[in-house]
N, C-alpha and C positions, 0 to 999 in steps of 0.2 A: 195320770198317764192310763191309758187303757192296754191292757195285755190281751192279744190274740195268739190262739192256737192256731199255727201254721198247717197242721194237717187237718182243721176243719174250716177256720175262719171266724170260729165264734169267739167271744171273748170269754177270758177265763179270769178275769178280775181288773179292779183299778187299784194304782197306787197313787198318793199324792207326791207330784213331783217337786222338785226343788226349783227357786228361783235365785235371781243375782245376789237378792239380799239374804237368804238362808245359806247359800255357799259363802258368802264373807264372814258369816256368823260362824259357820262350822270351821271354817280355817282358823278364824280367831281362838276356836275353843282348842283345837289340836295344838296352836302355837304354846299357848299357855299351859297345856298339859304334857307338852313333850319333855321339858328338863326334868321332872319328877318321875317320868316313866325311864328315862335314862339313868337314874340314879339308882333303879331297883337292881338289886343283884341280878346277873345274867341268868344264873340258876333259875331263879324266880321265874323270869320270864319263859326258860326252857318248860318249866312244870306247866305253865299256862296254857303253851302252844301244844303240848301233850295231851293236856284235859280236853283242849278242843278237839284233837283227834278223836278222842274216846266218844265224846258226844256227836261228832258228824259221824261214826260208824253205828251209833245207836240211832241216829235219824236218817239212815241211809234211805231205808224207801221214800220216805217224805220227801227229800231233797232229789231224789232220782226222779220221782214221778213228776214234781213240778219242773225239772230240768227239760223231762220230754214233752210236757204240755206246753212249756213256753217256746221250747227253740225247736222241737221235731226230731231230735235225736232218739232212737229206738231206745226201750226202756232199759234193757241189758247193756247197751253201750253205756246208757247214763249211771248204771249201778257200777259199769265197769270203771267209770271215771271216778266216781267216788272213793272205790278201793284202791284204785291206782293213787290217787292224792293221798292216802296215808303214808305210802312210801316216801314221798316227799315231805312229810311230817318227820318222818323217821331219819331223812338224811340230814335235814336242816335241825333237828336236836341233838343228833349225836354229833356233827360236826362243827357246830357254831362256837362252842367253847376252847376247842383246840386252834380253832381258826383264828379266833379275836385272840388268844392269847398273848400278853406282851412276850416279844422275844428279843433275846438280848442277841446281836448280831456282830459285835465287835468289842472287843476290849483295846482302849487306846490309852496306853499308859495307866492314868489312875480315873480316867473317863469311860464309862460304859456308855455303849451306844443302843440304844433298845428302839425297836419298832411296836409300835400301839398302834391303836384304832379308838375313832370318836365317832358317834352317829353323825348322819348329814342335818337331821332336823325333823322337817316334815315332808314327807313323801307323799304326792299324786300320784296314783294307781289309777290308770283308766284302763278298763280291762275290756276282754273280747268275750264274743258270745258262744264260740263253737267249742270250747273247752271252758265254761266260766270258773269252774273249781281249779283245774289243772293250771291254766295260765296265770289266775288271780296269786296262786300260792307261789308262782315265780317270783313275786315283786313282793306282797304284803307280809309274807312268813319271815323271810329274812329281813325285811325292813323292820318288823316289829322285835324280831329278836336282837337286832343291833342297838336297839334304843329309840327309833325314830317312832314317831306318830304318823299315823296314815290316814288319809281322806281318799275314801275308795270310791270309784266310781263303775259299777257294772254295767255292762250294755244293756242298752234300752231291751234288748231281745233276750236278756237273760236276769232280769231285775229281781224275778222271786228268787231265784238260786242265790243272786249276790245278798238280799237279803236275809236269807237262810245262814249264809255265813256269817253275817254281821249278827245276828240273833245268838248264833252257838259260840263266837269269839266271845261275846260280852258273857253269855252264861259260863263259860271258861275261867273268867275272871279278868279279862284284857279290859281294862276301864273303857266306859263307852266314850270318855274324852278323847282316848286314844286312837281308836280305830272307828272312824264315822263313815258313815255312808252316804252318798249323794244319788239321788234318782232324778232321771232325767235323759233328754236325746242330746244329739249336738251341741244345741244351744246352750244347754248346762254345761257341757263341757268346755265351750268357748269361753264361759263366763271363769270358770275354773283356772284357767289359763292366764286370764289375768292377774291373779294373785301372785305373791312371791314364794312359791314352793322351792324348796331346796334340790328337790329330785323330782322329776317326772318319768313314770314308767308307763309306757303305752303299749298294748298290743292290738294290732288291726292291720289294715291296708296301707300299702305304700302311699297311697294319695294322701290319706288321712294323716300319717306319719310325717310327711314331708309338710303339710300344712300348720302341723303341731311345731316344727323344727323352725318354720319361718316364723311363727309367732314368736318364738323364743329366741329369735337370734338377737345379739348384743346382750342377753341376760347371761349372767354366770350360774345357770341353771344345770344341774346334771340331767343328763338326758338317756336313757334306755330303752330301746324302740325294737320289739318283736315284730316285724313287718311280714310280707308276704312271700312266697315262693312259687316258682315253675320248676319244680324239683325233678330231676331227669334220672331214668333207671335206665340201664344197658345191660343187655342179657346175652351173655358171649354164648359161642358155638359149644363150649364145654361147662355149660352151665350146670349139668346133672340133671337130675330128674325134671324134666319138662312140667310135668303135672305138679310137682310141689312148687316150682318157680311159678306157674300160671297162678295158681292158687294165691301164693304171696303177694303178687303183683296185683291180683284182683283187689286183695284186702286193702293194698298200699292206695288203691285207685278210690274204693268205694266207702271205706270205713268212714262212719259219721257222715255219710252222704256226699265224700268228697271234700268236704268243708274243713280240710286241715292246712294249715300252712305248710307241714311236711308232707302232705298227700303227694302220692306219685302224679305227677301232670305232665310228663312226657316220656314215651317209651321207645328206645333204639335196641333193634335186634340184628344181632348177626344174619347176614344173608342166607347161610347154610343151614339156619333153623327156622328162618323167619315164618314160613309157611305154617309149619307145624306147630310151632309156639302159638300163634294166632287163632288157631283151631281152638287150642285148648284153653287160652285166654278167653275167648268168646262163650265158650261153654260155662267156665266158672263164673265169668260176668251173669251171665244169664240165671245162675241159680241164685243169684240174689234177690230177694222175694221185695218188691216194693210195697208199701201200704200202711197200714195204721201204725204208729210208733208203739201203740202199748200192746199191740198184738205179738205175743212171745215169738211167731216165726218170721216177723218183718226184721229185715237186715238193712233197708234201705228205707227211711223215714221220709218227713216231710223236708223240702228246703226252707231253711229260716227265713229268709228275707224275699218277700215276693219280687223285689226289683232283680233279684240274681235270675228269674225264670227266663226274661226275653234276654238278658246278655248271654245265658248259656244256649238259648235258641241263635242267637246272633252268632256265636262261635261256631257253632254247627253249620248255618248255612253258609256261613262265610267260607269254611274250609272245603264244603261241595262245591260253592260257585267255583273254586280254584283247582279243583280236580280231585279230591278225597272221596274214597269209597265208603259211604254208609254201611256199616255191616249189622248195628244192633243200635236200639233204641233211637234217640234224634229228635224227638218232640215230645213236650209236655204232657202229660196226662189230663186227660178231659175230666171234668168234676170237680166237685167240691176239694179244697185244700192245693198246696203247692207241691206238686212231685213231678220229677223228672228222672227217666228210666236210665238204668246203665247204658251209656251210649259208647260205642266203638267205632272209632275211624280208622282206615288205611289210606295208604298213598298220599300220607301228609308230608308236609315241607315247612321250611321255615318262613316261608312268605304267608303263612295263614295264623289267624290270630291265636287258633288252639295250640300252637307252637310257641307262642310270644306271651301272650297276655295269660296272668292268672285265672284259672278258671272258676275255682272255689266251688266244685259241683262235680256230679258221679259220670263225668265224660274225659275220655282217653284218646290221643293220637297215638299211633304205631307208626314208626318209621323204621325202614331196612337199612343198614349200613354194611359196609364191605369189609372193615377191620377195626381196629382199637383207636387208630388215630382218626378215622372219620368220626368215629362216636365220641372221642374226648373233645374235638372241634365242635361238635354240635350240641353236645352237654354244657360246654362255655361259653355258647353263643346266646347270651341271656343276660338281662340287667340285674337278674335275681341271682342269689348265691347262699341259699340255704342248706339244702340237704342234697346229697345225689350218692345213688345207689349204683353196683356191679354187682351181677350174680356171674361168679368164675369158679369152679372148683380149685383151679391152680392160684393158690392165694398170692403168690409174690406177683403174679401177673395182674391180680386183680388189685391189689396194692399199688402197683405201678401205674394204673389207671387213675385210681383214686386221687394219686398224688398229684395229677395233672389238674385235678379239677378244682375250680376257685370256689368253694363252698364252705360253710362253718362245721358241718358235719357229713361224714361218710360213713356208708353202710356197705358193708362187703356180705353179700349173702343173706343179707335181711333189707328192710326198708320200713320208714314209716313207725320210727320208735324213739323213744325219750327216756334218758337216764337222768336222774337227778345229781348221780354221780359226775356227769360230764357236764362241759358247758354248752349252752344253746345262744348260738351265736350266728347272725346273717353277715353277709357282704353284699356290698352295692344296695341295690334295692330290699333288701332282705332286713336290714336292721342296724342298728347301733348299740355297740357294747354286748355285754354277755350277762344272762342269767343262768341260775342253777351251778353246780359245781362249788368248788370254794371260792372262784372267782365271782360268782353270783352272791356270796355273802360280802366280799370285800367291795361289790358294787355300791352297798348300801352302808358303806362307811367312809370317812377321812382318815387316809393314815396320818399318824402322827410320828415325825422322830425326836427322841428324847436324848438329851446328851447330860448324862448325871457323873458329876465330878465328885470324888470322896476328898 
């Protein structure tokens, strides 16, 4: 399989892809190895994952550079991802022992009732390319710590990064038979779904998630899916410092080239401050330099998938045809590489694709609203339910607005952030199940009720 640099279109290497036969063989190896891994003391598994974190920190520059080369993320943002992933290692290694400790929940006469946990077995992790480390960690770290074996398929757009993670896990002492990488595209992924995994953890688009769900229908396979978003943000008339809010919103829209499931994808602004806010947002977005992801001054790198360029262009063209006003960007850059500039559209409405379909790029529509009620109605007018944001200095008012929004995560006076200590879950087309937090540890275990009579 050839790996291309989206910033140049040039090949940066080739890797051997798996086929149906190798997929079956690797699954069988993981199945055979899992029971022995589950019997190893939890404290030992914790120490191995901590060692993995030390090795990842050691190889930070190598890993970050390859991530940038294969998926177009600006180099500093790739470094940020590696550093941010260390917090997830800290969370899981600190929390897993007390989370999984058997708990005596009741004494009924001479019978103790105890809550305990067993591993699921073999977990399939089909991971994403936009945050290949952070997203993968949501699944395979707790899965390994809980005593499962993992078959891990990184996205074909982040294969080198996935192979680095595999190499470092093995160097840390995780057995090669317990964490096994699969290389390939969607065809290989389809072969994996034919096998009797005990759990499938997938991160990607709603369309692919739907196909996976349909493929697994009728099987007793646990399914955990982190899918897309059309994440709304509302700026109230009492948001505070407009300049600071505009700066935060621009980052929420443009960070990682807008290729984040929790990126800001729809903005609603109270009519009293709409014009002033838009001017500041335009200036902030203009300041995000587009170019070579290896250039330290670049803030917007290359669009990872070539097919996304015409998709973004179609959203812009559709909005303009339906009455939107283009005030910034709007057309892919000419020359080599896959670049789309920061794009801002006004006078948008919910008849336009840009306010309905996930964009996954550096484009945003801004809509004027008259009050909180209208804002909440529009924010809920979506099949997605991942995150929502409100900027409001009156915290009680902001909390009341967020309480009305049907999303798994709410942000008040912030946006586009993830904490390992809180659950990451979507509603509707945004996913099934939860990762992160203690819920994201329980997700990779069977609960077992023990009745112990003396």
